[in-house]
C-alpha positions in Angstrom: -203.0 -11.9 -81.1 -200.9 -13.8 -78.6 -201.1 -13.5 -75.0 -197.9 -13.4 -73.2 -197.5 -15.2 -70.0 -195.8 -13.5 -67.0 -192.8 -15.8 -67.5 -192.6 -14.7 -71.1 -192.7 -11.0 -70.2 -190.2 -11.5 -67.5 -187.9 -13.2 -70.0 -188.2 -10.3 -72.4 -187.0 -7.9 -69.6 -184.2 -10.2 -68.6 -183.0 -10.2 -72.3 -183.1 -6.4 -72.4 -181.1 -6.3 -69.1 -178.5 -8.9 -70.4 -178.0 -6.7 -73.5 -177.6 -3.6 -71.4 -175.3 -5.6 -69.0 -173.1 -6.7 -71.9 -172.7 -3.4 -73.5 -169.4 -1.5 -73.0 -169.7 1.2 -70.2 -168.6 3.9 -72.6 -171.6 3.0 -74.9 -174.0 2.6 -72.1 -173.1 6.0 -70.7 -173.5 7.6 -74.1 -177.0 5.9 -74.4 -177.9 7.0 -70.9 -176.9 10.6 -71.7 -178.9 10.4 -74.9 -182.0 9.0 -73.2 -181.8 11.6 -70.4 -181.7 14.4 -72.8 -184.7 12.9 -74.8 -186.7 12.5 -71.7 -186.2 16.1 -70.7 -187.4 17.2 -74.1 -190.3 15.0 -73.9 -191.1 16.3 -70.3 -190.9 19.9 -71.4 -193.3 19.2 -74.3 -195.6 17.4 -71.8 -195.5 20.4 -69.6 -196.5 22.7 -72.5 -199.6 20.5 -73.2 -200.6 20.6 -69.7 -200.2 24.2 -69.5 -202.3 24.5 -72.6 -205.0 22.4 -71.0 -204.9 24.4 -67.9 -205.3 27.8 -69.6 -208.3 26.2 -71.7 -210.0 24.7 -68.7 -209.8 28.1 -67.0 -211.6 29.7 -70.1 -215.3 29.0 -70.1 -215.6 29.7 -73.8 -213.3 26.8 -74.8 -215.5 23.9 -76.0 -215.7 20.7 -73.8 -214.4 18.7 -76.9 -211.3 20.7 -77.1 -210.6 20.4 -73.4 -211.2 16.6 -73.7 -208.7 16.2 -76.7 -206.2 18.2 -74.6 -206.5 16.1 -71.6 -206.4 12.8 -73.7 -203.2 14.1 -75.3 -201.6 14.9 -72.1 -202.6 11.6 -70.5 -201.3 9.8 -73.6 -197.9 11.5 -73.3 -197.8 10.8 -69.6 -198.1 7.1 -70.4 -195.3 7.3 -73.0 -193.2 9.4 -70.6 -193.6 6.7 -67.9 -192.4 4.0 -70.3 -189.3 6.3 -71.2 -188.6 6.7 -67.7 -188.7 2.9 -67.1 -186.3 2.5 -70.1 -184.1 5.2 -68.5 -184.1 3.6 -65.2 -183.0 0.1 -66.7 -180.2 1.9 -68.5 -178.9 3.7 -65.2 -179.3 0.4 -63.3 -177.1 -1.3 -65.8 -174.6 1.5 -65.8 -174.5 1.8 -62.1 -174.5 5.5 -61.8 -176.2 8.5 -63.3 -173.9 10.0 -65.7 -173.0 13.8 -65.9 -174.9 15.5 -68.7 -172.7 18.2 -70.4 -173.9 21.7 -69.5 -174.2 22.7 -73.2 -176.5 19.7 -73.8 -178.7 20.9 -70.9 -179.2 24.1 -72.8 -180.4 22.4 -75.8 -183.4 21.0 -73.8 
């Protein structure tokens, strides 16, 4: 396993930013819309897991092992969602604005 120094990690982020900055605005906007829609789907699924964990936590007959697995799943999903949010932020920063998401696409979420 190779440890990356902070300058190497910084370089990786700059490479992604450069790649996004060189992308045509129309493709960048389409990418942003796509990532926004995917992020909304992920958030909805995360919310469902959280609600399931909340219901289970309120039910004293649910075994602790089940509660622990649900909580672990939720926390894992939150970490992935945070990474996805950072990706989306980079795309929007490169684009310079938050694109409109078509109303029909919002219903698909």
